[in-house]
N, CA, C and O atoms as CSV, one atom per row, in Angstrom:
chain,resi,resn,atom,element,x,y,z
A,1,MET,N,N,12.260,-22.538,4.189
A,1,MET,CA,C,11.207,-23.732,4.273
A,1,MET,C,C,11.339,-24.933,3.106
A,1,MET,O,O,11.622,-24.524,1.980
A,2,PRO,N,N,11.209,-25.981,3.230
A,2,PRO,CA,C,11.450,-26.779,1.753
A,2,PRO,C,C,10.098,-26.809,1.272
A,2,PRO,O,O,9.193,-26.921,2.098
A,3,GLY,N,N,9.958,-26.763,0.609
A,3,GLY,CA,C,8.857,-26.881,-0.532
A,3,GLY,C,C,7.790,-25.415,-0.660
A,3,GLY,O,O,6.709,-25.481,-1.243
A,4,VAL,N,N,8.314,-24.106,-0.003
A,4,VAL,CA,C,7.390,-23.247,0.040
A,4,VAL,C,C,8.381,-22.327,-1.106
A,4,VAL,O,O,9.568,-22.006,-1.059
A,5,GLN,N,N,7.359,-22.091,-2.080
A,5,GLN,CA,C,7.562,-21.423,-3.053
A,5,GLN,C,C,7.475,-19.657,-2.573
A,5,GLN,O,O,6.587,-19.309,-1.794
A,6,PRO,N,N,8.461,-18.656,-3.114
A,6,PRO,CA,C,8.551,-17.018,-2.959
A,6,PRO,C,C,7.195,-16.655,-3.462
A,6,PRO,O,O,6.682,-17.570,-4.106
A,7,ALA,N,N,6.346,-15.395,-3.332
A,7,ALA,CA,C,5.624,-15.054,-4.325
A,7,ALA,C,C,5.921,-14.950,-5.189
A,7,ALA,O,O,7.066,-14.509,-5.284
A,8,ALA,N,N,5.249,-15.224,-6.355
A,8,ALA,CA,C,5.726,-14.175,-7.775
A,8,ALA,C,C,5.632,-12.737,-7.621
A,8,ALA,O,O,4.808,-12.184,-6.893
A,9,PRO,N,N,7.009,-11.809,-8.741
A,9,PRO,CA,C,6.705,-10.943,-8.544
A,9,PRO,C,C,6.022,-10.056,-8.498
A,9,PRO,O,O,6.079,-9.155,-7.661
A,10,THR,N,N,4.888,-10.205,-9.820
A,10,THR,CA,C,3.561,-9.724,-10.023
A,10,THR,C,C,2.949,-10.205,-8.799
A,10,THR,O,O,2.709,-9.172,-8.173
A,11,THR,N,N,2.611,-11.065,-8.199
A,11,THR,CA,C,1.827,-10.813,-7.131
A,11,THR,C,C,2.023,-9.878,-6.302
A,11,THR,O,O,1.155,-9.036,-6.072
A,12,VAL,N,N,3.310,-9.883,-5.668
A,12,VAL,CA,C,3.774,-8.986,-4.521
A,12,VAL,C,C,3.802,-7.509,-4.894
A,12,VAL,O,O,3.858,-6.617,-4.047
A,13,PHE,N,N,3.745,-7.227,-6.684
A,13,PHE,CA,C,3.791,-5.938,-6.915
A,13,PHE,C,C,1.944,-5.827,-6.517
A,13,PHE,O,O,1.658,-4.951,-5.701
A,14,VAL,N,N,0.974,-6.535,-6.982
A,14,VAL,CA,C,-0.423,-6.425,-7.151
A,14,VAL,C,C,-1.102,-6.371,-5.413
A,14,VAL,O,O,-2.148,-5.820,-5.072
A,15,ALA,N,N,-0.274,-7.012,-4.663
A,15,ALA,CA,C,-0.358,-7.007,-3.442
A,15,ALA,C,C,0.191,-5.133,-2.700
A,15,ALA,O,O,-0.463,-4.304,-2.068
A,16,CYS,N,N,1.321,-5.136,-3.083
A,16,CYS,CA,C,1.547,-3.530,-2.630
A,16,CYS,C,C,0.902,-2.161,-3.494
A,16,CYS,O,O,0.690,-1.037,-3.037
A,17,LEU,N,N,0.771,-2.443,-4.284
A,17,LEU,CA,C,-0.148,-1.448,-5.265
A,17,LEU,C,C,-1.620,-1.810,-4.718
A,17,LEU,O,O,-2.221,-0.880,-5.256
A,18,LEU,N,N,-2.511,-2.449,-4.092
A,18,LEU,CA,C,-3.751,-2.254,-3.784
A,18,LEU,C,C,-3.532,-1.610,-2.319
A,18,LEU,O,O,-4.302,-0.813,-1.784
A,19,ARG,N,N,-2.447,-2.067,-1.831
A,19,ARG,CA,C,-2.314,-1.266,-0.210
A,19,ARG,C,C,-1.863,-0.027,-0.374
A,19,ARG,O,O,-2.570,0.869,0.085
A,20,LEU,N,N,-1.131,0.185,-0.767
A,20,LEU,CA,C,-0.734,1.428,-0.593
A,20,LEU,C,C,-1.963,2.402,-1.859
A,20,LEU,O,O,-2.074,3.609,-1.644
A,21,ARG,N,N,-2.675,1.869,-2.914
A,21,ARG,CA,C,-3.493,2.585,-3.407
A,21,ARG,C,C,-4.704,3.061,-2.593
A,21,ARG,O,O,-5.129,4.207,-2.743
A,22,GLU,N,N,-5.278,2.181,-1.716
A,22,GLU,CA,C,-6.121,1.861,-0.893
A,22,GLU,C,C,-5.620,2.866,0.197
A,22,GLU,O,O,-6.407,3.805,0.311
A,23,TYR,N,N,-4.550,2.941,1.023
A,23,TYR,CA,C,-3.947,3.865,1.640
A,23,TYR,C,C,-4.265,5.141,1.136
A,23,TYR,O,O,-5.064,5.850,1.749
A,24,ARG,N,N,-3.801,5.468,0.223
A,24,ARG,CA,C,-3.735,7.136,0.188
A,24,ARG,C,C,-5.272,7.203,-0.016
A,24,ARG,O,O,-5.785,8.321,-0.078
A,25,GLY,N,N,-6.062,6.077,-0.128
A,25,GLY,CA,C,-7.625,7.025,-1.086
A,25,GLY,C,C,-7.813,6.758,-1.966
A,25,GLY,O,O,-9.023,6.668,-2.173
A,26,MET,N,N,-7.107,6.495,-2.906
A,26,MET,CA,C,-7.676,6.326,-3.974
A,26,MET,C,C,-8.351,5.335,-4.484
A,26,MET,O,O,-8.306,4.304,-3.813
A,27,GLY,N,N,-9.270,5.280,-5.930
A,27,GLY,CA,C,-9.690,4.440,-6.624
A,27,GLY,C,C,-9.176,4.015,-7.896
A,27,GLY,O,O,-8.427,4.702,-8.591
A,28,GLN,N,N,-9.656,2.703,-8.225
A,28,GLN,CA,C,-8.683,2.688,-10.162
A,28,GLN,C,C,-8.961,4.173,-11.191
A,28,GLN,O,O,-8.436,4.466,-12.266
A,29,ARG,N,N,-9.610,4.643,-10.675
A,29,ARG,CA,C,-10.547,6.051,-11.569
A,29,ARG,C,C,-9.310,6.977,-11.469
A,29,ARG,O,O,-8.615,7.324,-12.425
A,30,GLU,N,N,-9.111,7.380,-9.980
A,30,GLU,CA,C,-8.170,8.231,-9.255
A,30,GLU,C,C,-6.990,7.691,-9.975
A,30,GLU,O,O,-6.591,8.367,-10.923
A,31,LEU,N,N,-6.314,6.509,-9.670
A,31,LEU,CA,C,-4.934,6.347,-10.006
A,31,LEU,C,C,-4.707,6.730,-11.637
A,31,LEU,O,O,-3.652,7.247,-12.004
A,32,GLY,N,N,-5.955,6.382,-12.709
A,32,GLY,CA,C,-5.611,5.893,-13.267
A,32,GLY,C,C,-5.524,7.796,-14.454
A,32,GLY,O,O,-4.894,8.053,-15.480
A,33,ARG,N,N,-6.387,8.576,-13.679
A,33,ARG,CA,C,-6.081,9.834,-13.585
A,33,ARG,C,C,-5.041,10.252,-13.741
A,33,ARG,O,O,-4.761,10.946,-14.719
A,34,ALA,N,N,-3.849,9.805,-12.426
A,34,ALA,CA,C,-2.645,10.363,-11.823
A,34,ALA,C,C,-1.384,10.123,-12.839
A,34,ALA,O,O,-0.308,10.716,-12.925
A,35,VAL,N,N,-2.146,8.596,-13.863
A,35,VAL,CA,C,-0.466,7.799,-14.238
A,35,VAL,C,C,-0.964,8.432,-15.715
A,35,VAL,O,O,-0.100,8.211,-16.563
A,36,GLY,N,N,-2.269,9.249,-16.319
A,36,GLY,CA,C,-2.934,9.441,-17.515
A,36,GLY,C,C,-3.198,8.558,-18.292
A,36,GLY,O,O,-2.841,8.568,-19.470
A,37,SER,N,N,-3.986,7.493,-17.652
A,37,SER,CA,C,-4.128,6.163,-18.445
A,37,SER,C,C,-5.567,5.982,-17.995
A,37,SER,O,O,-5.955,6.711,-17.082
A,38,PRO,N,N,-6.574,4.922,-18.632
A,38,PRO,CA,C,-8.084,4.573,-18.068
A,38,PRO,C,C,-8.266,3.564,-16.828
A,38,PRO,O,O,-7.448,2.675,-16.591
A,39,ARG,N,N,-9.045,3.719,-16.312
A,39,ARG,CA,C,-9.433,2.820,-14.775
A,39,ARG,C,C,-9.223,1.462,-15.274
A,39,ARG,O,O,-8.887,0.718,-14.353
A,40,THR,N,N,-9.327,0.705,-16.740
A,40,THR,CA,C,-9.456,-0.641,-17.011
A,40,THR,C,C,-8.308,-0.815,-17.014
A,40,THR,O,O,-8.074,-1.984,-16.708
A,41,TRP,N,N,-6.875,0.104,-17.325
A,41,TRP,CA,C,-5.535,-0.219,-17.283
A,41,TRP,C,C,-5.340,-0.503,-16.154
A,41,TRP,O,O,-5.133,-1.695,-15.928
A,42,VAL,N,N,-5.324,0.626,-14.805
A,42,VAL,CA,C,-5.343,-0.130,-13.614
A,42,VAL,C,C,-5.738,-1.133,-13.308
A,42,VAL,O,O,-4.988,-1.984,-12.830
A,43,SER,N,N,-7.449,-1.396,-13.549
A,43,SER,CA,C,-7.896,-2.965,-13.443
A,43,SER,C,C,-7.464,-4.175,-13.940
A,43,SER,O,O,-7.781,-5.235,-13.402
A,44,LYS,N,N,-6.296,-4.066,-15.587
A,44,LYS,CA,C,-5.594,-5.174,-16.090
A,44,LYS,C,C,-4.608,-5.382,-14.747
A,44,LYS,O,O,-4.550,-6.344,-13.981
A,45,ILE,N,N,-3.938,-4.264,-14.747
A,45,ILE,CA,C,-2.636,-3.757,-14.031
A,45,ILE,C,C,-3.084,-4.858,-12.537
A,45,ILE,O,O,-2.375,-5.831,-12.282
A,46,GLU,N,N,-4.129,-4.570,-11.809
A,46,GLU,CA,C,-4.040,-5.293,-10.601
A,46,GLU,C,C,-5.050,-6.786,-10.992
A,46,GLU,O,O,-5.214,-7.550,-10.041
A,47,ASN,N,N,-5.451,-7.029,-11.824
A,47,ASN,CA,C,-5.363,-8.441,-11.666
A,47,ASN,C,C,-4.706,-9.249,-12.933
A,47,ASN,O,O,-5.272,-9.886,-13.822
A,48,HIS,N,N,-2.951,-8.936,-12.643
A,48,HIS,CA,C,-2.085,-9.520,-12.493
A,48,HIS,C,C,-1.225,-9.755,-14.251
A,48,HIS,O,O,-0.448,-10.592,-14.709
A,49,THR,N,N,-1.874,-8.558,-14.770
A,49,THR,CA,C,-0.692,-7.733,-16.302
A,49,THR,C,C,0.103,-7.645,-15.660
A,49,THR,O,O,-0.103,-7.474,-14.459
A,50,SER,N,N,1.380,-7.723,-16.181
A,50,SER,CA,C,2.407,-7.640,-16.113
A,50,SER,C,C,2.998,-6.331,-16.519
A,50,SER,O,O,3.505,-6.208,-17.634
A,51,PRO,N,N,2.942,-5.100,-15.446
A,51,PRO,CA,C,3.250,-3.828,-16.155
A,51,PRO,C,C,5.007,-3.613,-16.599
A,51,PRO,O,O,6.038,-4.236,-16.344
A,52,THR,N,N,4.696,-2.498,-17.315
A,52,THR,CA,C,6.213,-2.629,-18.033
A,52,THR,C,C,7.083,-1.456,-16.892
A,52,THR,O,O,6.418,-0.574,-16.349
A,53,LEU,N,N,8.131,-1.540,-16.708
A,53,LEU,CA,C,9.330,-0.757,-15.450
A,53,LEU,C,C,8.529,0.703,-15.518
A,53,LEU,O,O,8.001,1.256,-14.554
A,54,GLY,N,N,8.573,1.280,-17.125
A,54,GLY,CA,C,7.641,2.829,-17.113
A,54,GLY,C,C,6.474,2.894,-16.242
A,54,GLY,O,O,6.519,3.692,-15.306
A,55,SER,N,N,5.553,2.255,-16.390
A,55,SER,CA,C,4.680,1.883,-15.950
A,55,SER,C,C,4.286,1.899,-13.982
A,55,SER,O,O,3.395,2.451,-13.337
A,56,ILE,N,N,5.424,1.030,-13.592
A,56,ILE,CA,C,5.720,0.792,-12.139
A,56,ILE,C,C,6.149,2.253,-12.174
A,56,ILE,O,O,5.221,2.866,-11.647
A,57,ALA,N,N,6.785,2.828,-12.418
A,57,ALA,CA,C,7.614,4.658,-12.325
A,57,ALA,C,C,6.347,5.626,-12.170
A,57,ALA,O,O,6.279,6.500,-11.306
A,58,ARG,N,N,5.249,5.329,-13.216
A,58,ARG,CA,C,3.853,5.961,-13.483
A,58,ARG,C,C,3.654,6.196,-11.649
A,58,ARG,O,O,3.921,7.056,-10.809
A,59,ILE,N,N,2.893,4.567,-11.727
A,59,ILE,CA,C,2.256,4.404,-10.766
A,59,ILE,C,C,3.040,4.677,-9.228
A,59,ILE,O,O,2.409,5.088,-8.254
A,60,ALA,N,N,4.029,4.474,-9.206
A,60,ALA,CA,C,5.066,4.736,-7.511
A,60,ALA,C,C,5.532,6.441,-7.733
A,60,ALA,O,O,6.159,6.823,-6.745
A,61,ALA,N,N,5.367,7.531,-8.795
A,61,ALA,CA,C,4.834,8.805,-8.447
A,61,ALA,C,C,3.680,8.698,-7.927
A,61,ALA,O,O,3.514,8.891,-6.722
A,62,ALA,N,N,2.702,8.378,-8.739
A,62,ALA,CA,C,1.220,8.692,-8.485
A,62,ALA,C,C,0.724,8.574,-7.236
A,62,ALA,O,O,-0.159,9.317,-6.807
A,63,LEU,N,N,1.482,7.240,-6.289
A,63,LEU,CA,C,1.117,7.264,-5.308
A,63,LEU,C,C,2.231,7.673,-4.139
A,63,LEU,O,O,2.242,7.340,-2.954
A,64,ARG,N,N,3.043,8.401,-4.785
A,64,ARG,CA,C,4.212,9.177,-3.695
A,64,ARG,C,C,4.962,8.695,-3.517
A,64,ARG,O,O,5.880,9.430,-3.155
A,65,VAL,N,N,5.250,7.512,-3.558
A,65,VAL,CA,C,5.990,6.077,-2.845
A,65,VAL,C,C,7.423,5.897,-3.966
A,65,VAL,O,O,7.224,6.425,-5.060
A,66,PRO,N,N,8.797,5.225,-3.798
A,66,PRO,CA,C,9.644,5.335,-4.083
A,66,PRO,C,C,9.045,3.457,-5.135
A,66,PRO,O,O,8.115,2.669,-4.959
A,67,ILE,N,N,9.877,3.507,-5.851
A,67,ILE,CA,C,9.203,2.227,-6.879
A,67,ILE,C,C,9.699,0.857,-5.924
A,67,ILE,O,O,9.061,-0.136,-6.273
A,68,PRO,N,N,10.550,0.607,-4.954
A,68,PRO,CA,C,10.932,-0.740,-4.481
A,68,PRO,C,C,9.814,-0.929,-3.207
A,68,PRO,O,O,9.625,-2.028,-2.686
A,69,ALA,N,N,8.884,0.692,-2.656
A,69,ALA,CA,C,8.077,-0.010,-2.209
A,69,ALA,C,C,6.805,-0.683,-2.696
A,69,ALA,O,O,5.898,-1.242,-2.079
A,70,LEU,N,N,6.983,-0.491,-3.810
A,70,LEU,CA,C,5.900,-1.261,-4.685
A,70,LEU,C,C,6.478,-3.136,-5.153
A,70,LEU,O,O,5.831,-4.105,-5.549
A,71,ILE,N,N,7.188,-3.040,-5.009
A,71,ILE,CA,C,8.117,-4.695,-5.778
A,71,ILE,C,C,8.525,-5.375,-4.538
A,71,ILE,O,O,8.973,-6.522,-4.556
A,72,ASP,N,N,8.313,-4.396,-3.003
A,72,ASP,CA,C,9.541,-5.063,-2.251
A,72,ASP,C,C,8.093,-5.387,-0.928
A,72,ASP,O,O,7.698,-4.392,-0.320
A,73,ALA,N,N,7.523,-6.575,-0.650
A,73,ALA,CA,C,6.298,-6.459,0.045
A,73,ALA,C,C,6.976,-5.736,1.724
A,73,ALA,O,O,6.245,-4.977,2.361
A,74,ASP,N,N,8.007,-5.997,2.111
A,74,ASP,CA,C,8.767,-5.882,3.486
A,74,ASP,C,C,8.248,-3.715,3.258
A,74,ASP,O,O,7.602,-2.888,3.901
A,75,LEU,N,N,8.928,-3.743,2.161
A,75,LEU,CA,C,8.999,-1.863,2.077
A,75,LEU,C,C,8.075,-1.343,2.256
A,75,LEU,O,O,7.946,-0.324,2.935
A,76,CYS,N,N,6.994,-2.105,1.519
A,76,CYS,CA,C,5.903,-1.514,1.110
A,76,CYS,C,C,5.076,-1.554,2.569
A,76,CYS,O,O,4.403,-0.524,2.597
A,77,THR,N,N,4.836,-2.408,3.911
A,77,THR,CA,C,4.013,-2.379,4.859
A,77,THR,C,C,5.437,-1.276,5.851
A,77,THR,O,O,5.057,-0.648,6.839
A,78,GLU,N,N,6.291,-1.230,5.609
A,78,GLU,CA,C,7.446,0.083,6.291
A,78,GLU,C,C,6.923,1.673,6.102
A,78,GLU,O,O,6.596,2.539,6.914
A,79,PHE,N,N,7.019,1.626,4.387
A,79,PHE,CA,C,6.570,2.749,4.555
A,79,PHE,C,C,4.880,3.362,4.584
A,79,PHE,O,O,4.392,4.492,4.586
A,80,VAL,N,N,4.473,2.343,4.597
A,80,VAL,CA,C,2.937,2.512,5.738
A,80,VAL,C,C,2.706,2.707,6.298
A,80,VAL,O,O,1.784,3.497,6.501
A,81,THR,N,N,3.718,1.833,7.455
A,81,THR,CA,C,4.214,2.281,8.921
A,81,THR,C,C,4.830,3.372,9.091
A,81,THR,O,O,4.330,3.993,10.029
A,82,ALA,N,N,5.561,3.818,8.690
A,82,ALA,CA,C,6.508,5.036,8.609
A,82,ALA,C,C,5.477,6.023,8.651
A,82,ALA,O,O,5.021,6.489,9.695
A,83,ASP,N,N,5.077,6.369,7.364
A,83,ASP,CA,C,3.804,7.031,7.363
A,83,ASP,C,C,3.139,7.349,8.332
A,83,ASP,O,O,3.213,8.473,8.829
A,84,LEU,N,N,2.346,6.385,8.788
A,84,LEU,CA,C,0.998,6.573,10.038
A,84,LEU,C,C,2.240,7.164,11.250
A,84,LEU,O,O,1.955,8.253,11.749
A,85,LEU,N,N,3.174,6.702,11.587
A,85,LEU,CA,C,4.070,6.604,12.354
A,85,LEU,C,C,4.696,8.340,12.412
A,85,LEU,O,O,5.346,8.796,13.352
A,86,ALA,N,N,4.339,9.027,11.282
A,86,ALA,CA,C,4.964,10.479,11.316
A,86,ALA,C,C,3.878,10.976,11.903
A,86,ALA,O,O,3.818,12.056,11.314
A,87,ASP,N,N,2.724,10.968,12.843
A,87,ASP,CA,C,1.584,11.493,13.116
A,87,ASP,C,C,2.141,11.462,14.908
A,87,ASP,O,O,2.455,10.436,15.511
A,88,PRO,N,N,2.144,12.522,15.341
A,88,PRO,CA,C,2.353,12.466,17.018
A,88,PRO,C,C,1.594,11.381,17.420
A,88,PRO,O,O,2.199,10.386,17.821
A,89,PHE,N,N,0.206,11.381,17.384
A,89,PHE,CA,C,-0.739,10.782,18.243
A,89,PHE,C,C,-0.318,9.585,17.806
A,89,PHE,O,O,0.065,8.844,18.711
A,90,ILE,N,N,-0.246,9.040,16.439
A,90,ILE,CA,C,0.116,7.728,16.231
A,90,ILE,C,C,1.177,7.535,16.775
A,90,ILE,O,O,0.758,6.518,17.328
A,91,ALA,N,N,2.368,7.609,17.183
A,91,ALA,CA,C,3.314,7.598,17.724
A,91,ALA,C,C,3.271,7.170,18.666
A,91,ALA,O,O,3.815,6.093,18.910
A,92,GLU,N,N,2.280,8.197,19.973
A,92,GLU,CA,C,2.353,8.217,20.926
A,92,GLU,C,C,1.131,6.489,21.788
A,92,GLU,O,O,0.924,5.698,22.708
A,93,VAL,N,N,0.869,6.886,20.785
A,93,VAL,CA,C,0.058,5.021,21.380
A,93,VAL,C,C,0.683,3.319,20.650
A,93,VAL,O,O,0.373,2.167,20.954
A,94,ALA,N,N,1.580,3.824,19.687
A,94,ALA,CA,C,1.739,2.955,18.913
A,94,ALA,C,C,2.282,1.858,19.877
A,94,ALA,O,O,1.783,0.750,19.679
A,95,PRO,N,N,3.226,1.936,20.907
A,95,PRO,CA,C,3.700,1.073,21.793
A,95,PRO,C,C,2.796,0.014,22.809
A,95,PRO,O,O,2.899,-1.095,23.336
A,96,TYR,N,N,1.754,1.266,22.688
A,96,TYR,CA,C,0.358,0.330,23.866
A,96,TYR,C,C,-0.627,-0.460,22.977
A,96,TYR,O,O,-1.589,-1.044,23.476
A,97,VAL,N,N,-0.416,-0.467,21.885
A,97,VAL,CA,C,-1.470,-1.372,20.533
A,97,VAL,C,C,-1.204,-2.921,20.640
A,97,VAL,O,O,-2.267,-3.527,20.502
A,98,ARG,N,N,-0.419,-3.532,20.786
A,98,ARG,CA,C,0.113,-4.659,21.244
A,98,ARG,C,C,-0.943,-5.161,22.708
A,98,ARG,O,O,-1.861,-5.968,22.854
A,99,GLN,N,N,-0.367,-4.389,23.427
A,99,GLN,CA,C,-1.449,-5.173,24.953
A,99,GLN,C,C,-3.031,-4.962,24.735
A,99,GLN,O,O,-3.792,-5.058,25.697
A,100,LEU,N,N,-3.654,-4.576,23.020
A,100,LEU,CA,C,-5.216,-4.302,22.873
A,100,LEU,C,C,-5.585,-5.977,22.632
A,100,LEU,O,O,-4.745,-6.871,22.533
A,101,SER,N,N,-6.521,-6.077,22.590
A,101,SER,CA,C,-7.286,-7.177,22.156
A,101,SER,C,C,-7.529,-7.029,20.678
A,101,SER,O,O,-7.803,-5.930,20.196
A,102,ARG,N,N,-7.426,-8.174,19.920
A,102,ARG,CA,C,-7.919,-7.994,18.293
A,102,ARG,C,C,-8.506,-6.946,17.850
A,102,ARG,O,O,-7.975,-6.184,17.042
A,103,THR,N,N,-9.863,-6.762,18.410
A,103,THR,CA,C,-10.696,-5.871,18.240
A,103,THR,C,C,-10.256,-4.178,18.289
A,103,THR,O,O,-10.241,-3.234,17.498
A,104,ALA,N,N,-9.883,-4.455,19.857
A,104,ALA,CA,C,-9.435,-2.641,19.658
A,104,ALA,C,C,-8.467,-2.745,19.074
A,104,ALA,O,O,-8.552,-1.803,18.286
A,105,ARG,N,N,-7.425,-3.304,18.850
A,105,ARG,CA,C,-6.211,-3.195,18.122
A,105,ARG,C,C,-7.150,-2.514,16.433
A,105,ARG,O,O,-7.166,-1.317,16.148
A,106,ASN,N,N,-7.635,-3.305,15.810
A,106,ASN,CA,C,-8.633,-2.657,14.494
A,106,ASN,C,C,-8.983,-1.553,14.625
A,106,ASN,O,O,-8.684,-0.714,13.775
A,107,GLY,N,N,-10.046,-1.092,16.219
A,107,GLY,CA,C,-10.718,0.392,15.918
A,107,GLY,C,C,-9.125,1.148,15.918
A,107,GLY,O,O,-8.905,1.888,14.959
A,108,VAL,N,N,-8.175,1.007,16.811
A,108,VAL,CA,C,-7.142,2.089,16.398
A,108,VAL,C,C,-6.716,2.121,14.985
A,108,VAL,O,O,-6.960,2.989,14.147
A,109,VAL,N,N,-6.249,1.372,14.899
A,109,VAL,CA,C,-5.817,1.136,13.391
A,109,VAL,C,C,-6.697,1.793,12.700
A,109,VAL,O,O,-6.399,2.967,12.480
A,110,ALA,N,N,-7.744,1.396,12.262
A,110,ALA,CA,C,-8.723,2.430,11.819
A,110,ALA,C,C,-9.033,3.437,11.932
A,110,ALA,O,O,-9.484,4.108,11.003
A,111,PHE,N,N,-8.901,3.792,12.964
A,111,PHE,CA,C,-8.932,5.675,13.604
A,111,PHE,C,C,-7.574,5.934,13.181
A,111,PHE,O,O,-7.509,6.830,12.340
A,112,ALA,N,N,-6.938,5.635,13.373
A,112,ALA,CA,C,-5.316,6.173,12.440
A,112,ALA,C,C,-5.479,6.393,10.817
A,112,ALA,O,O,-5.128,7.367,10.152
A,113,PHE,N,N,-6.001,5.408,10.471
A,113,PHE,CA,C,-6.092,5.778,8.979
A,113,PHE,C,C,-7.203,6.884,8.873
A,113,PHE,O,O,-6.907,7.779,8.082
A,114,ALA,N,N,-8.102,6.981,9.336
A,114,ALA,CA,C,-8.960,8.034,9.403
A,114,ALA,C,C,-8.444,9.167,9.634
A,114,ALA,O,O,-8.620,10.014,8.757
A,115,ARG,N,N,-7.786,9.495,10.650
A,115,ARG,CA,C,-6.876,10.233,11.022
A,115,ARG,C,C,-5.868,11.091,10.042
A,115,ARG,O,O,-5.664,12.303,9.975
A,116,SER,N,N,-5.279,9.899,9.255
A,116,SER,CA,C,-4.348,10.601,8.087
A,116,SER,C,C,-4.821,10.781,7.164
A,116,SER,O,O,-4.096,11.181,6.254
A,117,GLY,N,N,-6.307,10.585,6.888
A,117,GLY,CA,C,-6.633,11.346,5.191
A,117,GLY,C,C,-6.499,10.570,4.590
A,117,GLY,O,O,-6.212,10.907,3.441
A,118,ALA,N,N,-6.603,8.756,4.889
A,118,ALA,CA,C,-6.584,7.675,3.577
A,118,ALA,C,C,-7.938,7.514,3.305
A,118,ALA,O,O,-8.300,6.776,2.388
């Protein structure tokens, strides 16, 4: 589409980091501990300080995801979806979720996250 700029790489990384950190049920402090850095370091990265490749690798390992899941929005979404669909109950109800109202869909998604332990 003319005039539409793709998201900056740091913006995509931050969005994926936040989504995956929250999906894993980790706060900034827990992620910081897992990578051997203070919470303030995580906060700086989440506020768009460009991380080094080594930092990205440590974060990916702590979140138990491949590095591409942190730098590609589509892969980030696919990773979370595939992880959820590994649950037999979620896989069974997934085809019917689109037929639900927005409120009902949100309830199913919240249940799925709670069930997955995230």
